[in-house]
KETOR-920199 format. One line per field, with one value per residue (C-alpha): x, y, z; residue in one letter. Coordinates in steps of 0.05 Angstrom, whole numbers, plus 5000, padded with zeros to 4 digits. Layout:
<rs>
X: X ... .
Y: Y ... .
Z: Z ... .
residuo: a ... .
</rs>
This chain:
<rs>
X: 9549 9530 9576 9566 9541 9489 9450 9423 9400 9368 9332 9310 9284 9246 9216 9187 9165 9122 9096 9076 9039 9006 8985 8954 8916 8892 8865 8836 8798 8772 8746 8715 8687 8662 8633 8593 8573 8548 8501 8472 8455 8437 8386 8367 8342 8311 8267 8254 8224 8186 8151 8145 8098 8058 8039 8027 7945 7945 7951 8026 8054 8123 8133 8196 8216 8180 8113 8093 8081 8130 8112 8043 8048 7996 7946 7930 7925 7879 7835 7827 7836 7879 7958 8016 8024 7959 7962 8029 8050 7991 7949 7932 7891 7835 7805 7799 7721 7717 7691 7758 7804 7837 7832 7875 7912 7926 7958 8004 8028 8036 8068 8116 8140 8156 8182 8137 8098 8025 7950 7885 7821 7793 7742 7788 7737 7750 7746 7677 7659 7654 7675 7716 7748 7820 7862 7928 7994 8065 8132 8196 8254 8310 8386 8454 8465 8403 8364 8296 8275 8203 8153 8125 8055 8011 7931 7874 7808 7761 7695 7664 7700 7673 7596 7602 7617 7558 7502 7519 7519 7459 7426 7440 7407 7358 7349 7363 7311 7257 7268 7261 7193 7163 7177 7224 7282 7331 7373 7426 7428 7493 7470 7537 7549 7480 7499 7443 7444 7384 7383 7335 7275 7290 7257 7196 7195 7229 7236 7310 7332 7390 7397 7441 7422 7476 7449 7444 7374 7339 7335 7297 7242 7229 7198 7157 7086 7063 7015 7065 7128 7117 7097 7157 7200 7176 7179 7240 7265 7214 7250 7336 7306 7275 7318 7258 7244 7228 7158 7110 7061 7078 7069 7121 7100 7156 7186 7116 7071 7064 7040 7059 7037 7096 7111 7183 7214 7292 7334 7385 7454 7489 7557 7578 7562 7496 7496 7471 7519 7473 7398 7392 7324 7278 7213 7156 7092 7037 7015 7073 7097 7098 7130 7189 7198 7202 7252 7294 7289 7316 7370 7394 7398 7423 7480 7490 7496 7533 7591 7595 7607 7655 7696 7675 7643 7623 7645 7626 7682 7648 7711 7675 7658 7714 7675 7678 7618 7628 7573 7561 7608 7666 7643 7621 7668 7739 7737 7731 7672 7709 7712 7660 7627 7639 7710 7742 7804 7846 7831 7834 7908 7928 7911 7934 8012 8070 8097 8031 8001 8036 8007 7934 7937 7972 7910 7866 7905 7914 7844 7822 7753 7780 7807 7763 7774 7825 7847 7903 7923 7946 7958 7908 7933 7867 7868 7891 7965 7947 7951 7893 7917 7857 7846 7804 7768 7740 7701 7712 7650 7674 7648 7650 7710 7742 7747 7729 7674 7656 7683 7649 7668 7687 7731 7756 7793 7853 7895 7899 7922 7977 7998 7994 8029 8087 8095 8101 8155 8196 8189 8219 8277 8295 8288 .
Y: 0940 1004 1041 1057 1133 1105 1063 1117 1153 1086 1073 1143 1153 1084 1105 1163 1123 1078 1141 1179 1118 1098 1175 1171 1101 1139 1201 1161 1118 1175 1211 1148 1140 1222 1204 1149 1185 1246 1191 1164 1230 1244 1195 1190 1275 1248 1204 1240 1298 1246 1228 1296 1308 1253 1266 1341 1364 1385 1360 1366 1351 1362 1374 1377 1434 1396 1413 1340 1315 1275 1267 1266 1261 1209 1258 1271 1198 1189 1250 1225 1152 1136 1112 1142 1117 1143 1217 1231 1266 1298 1253 1288 1348 1283 1297 1383 1390 1403 1483 1495 1450 1505 1562 1520 1495 1559 1591 1533 1547 1619 1614 1554 1601 1661 1622 1662 1630 1624 1619 1595 1553 1498 1439 1365 1307 1267 1187 1190 1226 1294 1359 1390 1462 1466 1527 1515 1555 1531 1557 1545 1501 1522 1488 1510 1537 1579 1533 1509 1445 1446 1472 1455 1460 1462 1447 1460 1447 1508 1478 1509 1574 1575 1550 1606 1665 1639 1636 1701 1739 1695 1730 1803 1787 1759 1812 1866 1840 1829 1905 1929 1875 1892 1973 1978 2017 2000 2050 2060 2125 2136 2171 2212 2242 2244 2215 2178 2124 2096 2040 2013 2027 2096 2128 2097 2114 2186 2207 2187 2170 2125 2060 2087 2156 2182 2235 2266 2257 2313 2297 2242 2290 2333 2277 2263 2280 2340 2308 2242 2272 2295 2219 2189 2222 2206 2139 2139 2183 2121 2067 2096 2105 2042 2000 1968 1956 2018 1998 2064 2064 2134 2172 2196 2257 2255 2312 2300 2311 2229 2205 2134 2094 2059 2012 2020 1972 1992 1972 2015 1990 2015 2024 1990 2046 2051 2111 2096 2091 2069 2054 2000 1995 1972 2006 1980 1990 1960 1924 1877 1874 1802 1782 1836 1816 1739 1746 1788 1735 1687 1729 1748 1667 1654 1702 1674 1611 1619 1657 1599 1552 1613 1616 1683 1741 1811 1877 1948 2000 2071 2112 2172 2113 2064 2012 1948 1906 1823 1784 1727 1687 1704 1672 1608 1606 1629 1590 1668 1652 1682 1751 1794 1810 1891 1911 1973 1983 1979 1918 1888 1917 1889 1813 1829 1792 1842 1839 1851 1909 1965 1940 1930 1994 2027 1989 2038 2102 2092 2097 2163 2180 2165 2100 2074 2001 1957 1887 1862 1795 1790 1744 1740 1710 1671 1674 1602 1632 1596 1635 1655 1678 1728 1757 1826 1866 1931 1990 2057 2122 2200 2264 2330 2343 2281 2248 2172 2159 2090 2023 1963 1896 1823 1777 1707 1654 1635 1598 1531 1574 1597 1542 1511 1564 1561 1489 1501 1556 1506 1454 1512 1522 1444 1439 .
Z: 4851 4871 4907 4990 4967 4931 4970 5017 4962 4934 4993 5002 4931 4947 5006 4976 4921 4963 5003 4947 4920 4984 4988 4924 4943 5000 4958 4913 4965 5005 4926 4916 4994 4990 4915 4939 4992 4952 4908 4978 4996 4929 4924 4996 4986 4919 4958 5004 4952 4924 4986 5006 4919 4934 5000 4988 4985 4915 4845 4828 4759 4719 4648 4593 4551 4502 4529 4541 4616 4654 4718 4770 4841 4874 4880 4819 4806 4868 4839 4768 4778 4724 4713 4718 4637 4625 4645 4607 4549 4525 4554 4619 4579 4567 4629 4619 4601 4534 4554 4577 4540 4487 4541 4581 4525 4501 4563 4580 4503 4509 4575 4555 4500 4537 4592 4635 4703 4693 4730 4706 4726 4692 4702 4713 4715 4776 4783 4798 4733 4770 4739 4789 4790 4785 4797 4768 4776 4740 4743 4691 4714 4689 4679 4701 4635 4628 4585 4594 4635 4641 4683 4742 4772 4826 4826 4876 4877 4889 4863 4932 4921 4854 4869 4926 4874 4826 4883 4909 4835 4828 4898 4876 4802 4839 4893 4840 4800 4853 4869 4799 4792 4865 4847 4910 4939 4995 5033 5086 5123 5166 5229 5237 5180 5152 5077 5057 5005 4960 4913 4873 4832 4841 4782 4801 4869 4860 4783 4801 4737 4765 4802 4855 4889 4957 4977 5056 5099 5082 5013 5036 5086 5004 4977 5035 5033 5072 5109 5129 5142 5213 5228 5191 5232 5301 5275 5258 5321 5361 5322 5346 5423 5435 5392 5368 5283 5254 5202 5165 5115 5074 5024 4964 4915 4856 4815 4771 4827 4827 4906 4914 4972 5011 5059 5099 5149 5171 5230 5269 5283 5342 5365 5441 5481 5460 5401 5326 5274 5212 5197 5139 5109 5043 5019 4981 4939 4987 4927 4916 4989 5004 4937 4950 5021 5002 4956 4999 5050 5000 4975 5043 5058 4993 5007 5071 5048 4996 5036 5075 5038 5001 5071 5054 5108 5098 5134 5137 5171 5194 5188 5236 5297 5275 5279 5241 5231 5204 5179 5227 5178 5209 5274 5232 5183 5214 5284 5313 5359 5413 5388 5380 5305 5328 5329 5312 5264 5316 5347 5276 5274 5327 5310 5232 5239 5250 5172 5149 5181 5141 5078 5116 5137 5065 5028 5066 5057 4983 4971 4944 4908 4834 4866 4911 4908 4941 4950 4992 5025 5094 5152 5211 5283 5308 5385 5399 5360 5292 5231 5173 5106 5079 5021 5036 4978 4997 4970 5000 5010 5008 5023 4989 5012 4994 5065 5068 5110 5096 5066 5047 5028 5040 5065 5035 5070 5025 5075 5026 4969 5004 5031 4964 4930 4984 4977 4898 4922 4954 4903 4854 4905 4908 4834 .
residuo: m d s e d t k p k l r e y f i s s v e d r l k r d v t e q r r a e e q k n s e a v a r e g e e r f q a i i d t a p a l i w m s g p d k a c t y v n k t w l d f t g r s m e a e l a s s w a e g i h p d d l q r c m d t y a q s f d r r e k f r t e y r l r r h d g e y r w v l d e g v p r f n q d g s l a g y i g i g i d i t g r k l a e r e i t l a n d r l r l a m e a g k s v a w e w d v q s g r d s w f g d l k t m f g i p s e i y d g r v e d f h r y l h a e d r r r v v e a i d y a m e t h k p y a t e f r l r g p d g t v r w l a a k g k f y y s q n g k p e r m l g v a i d i t e s k l a e k a l r e s e e r f r l a a q a g r m y a f d w d v a t d v i v r s e e s n h t f g l a a e p i r l t k r e l l a r v h p e d r s t f v n s i v e c t p e s p n t q i s y r l l r p d g s l l w l e r t g h a f f d e q g r m v r m v g m v t d i t e r k l a e d f l t y m q a v l .
</rs>
């Protein structure tokens, strides 16, 4: 039998053992519950992520490290009209246009090998058999140990933009061919600076061996026939003062003495205070005027329709007056009907998102005579508070002292593309 002294010790040991066991049981139970909760949260997150991908308004795909497709979202399946099984592995490429397939696969293979993101365009067959242009962007995914887990990509339908670009190119080509066939030239005169730009069949009209000439309005006066010079100048002054269209016929004398009769039509553009800013016009050989005028009208209409389809508009900024003239497509396309098509750079800058204003300003400051082209993306605040992502491509003109006098270009709505890119970035972060 135990002595009286050992009994308390035995009780303490027994109680301690029971407490330790209870603590272990509680700890294990808590860990099990935490594990269960963690797995439930993970499943909930996966289900939420899956729902987001399937309802996204873009074609989303995933691949493994072997370049084989492992998943496409519901939007992709709805677009192609095929099953998930039919799109997996390399079968998804069956829908790519034959003329685009090799280039597309070469892009994918090169990016996979280099572990870099890519961006490519190709035509993908829709469920109704029509091939649609798709802008596809992909980024690599990595495991925790740094090994390649595969790729995730997103595609958006850019058929409208591609058709618009094609129509604009065709319109410009038609205009150029029409001007050459009709022995015609066009001009733009900056009233404030006196600079006069001509383009078209300058060789036939003026004997200038170039398609474009930048000079001053006095250069044009020197080509005018002496008997017509005063009448032409008076017609221009009258159109400027009365805000009426300019139209007259006159003779030009070339460097070799050749005299040509031209019919010219033009129009002045004015600032908000009524001050004349620039004059645009075209001069053609009278014998072919009907054909050339018709071609010009058709070209302008095609350009307008193409710009609307591609969600684009043209702009012309006069640095001296700080007035920006936007084409009418800016109102119809971007929902800016309440804004005038003429505004200053300061007024436009006030509508640019605060975070993008420095980029907007720097893109202009950085233009030089040696590097006159610029392209930026920025956000524009609509009157209702919503945002538009715009891409501006511009070309600057400079005077003899290297000072910028003018910038012209195109602005394109890239809001859908930006939203798709942001969604792709979000999915990359989630994965």
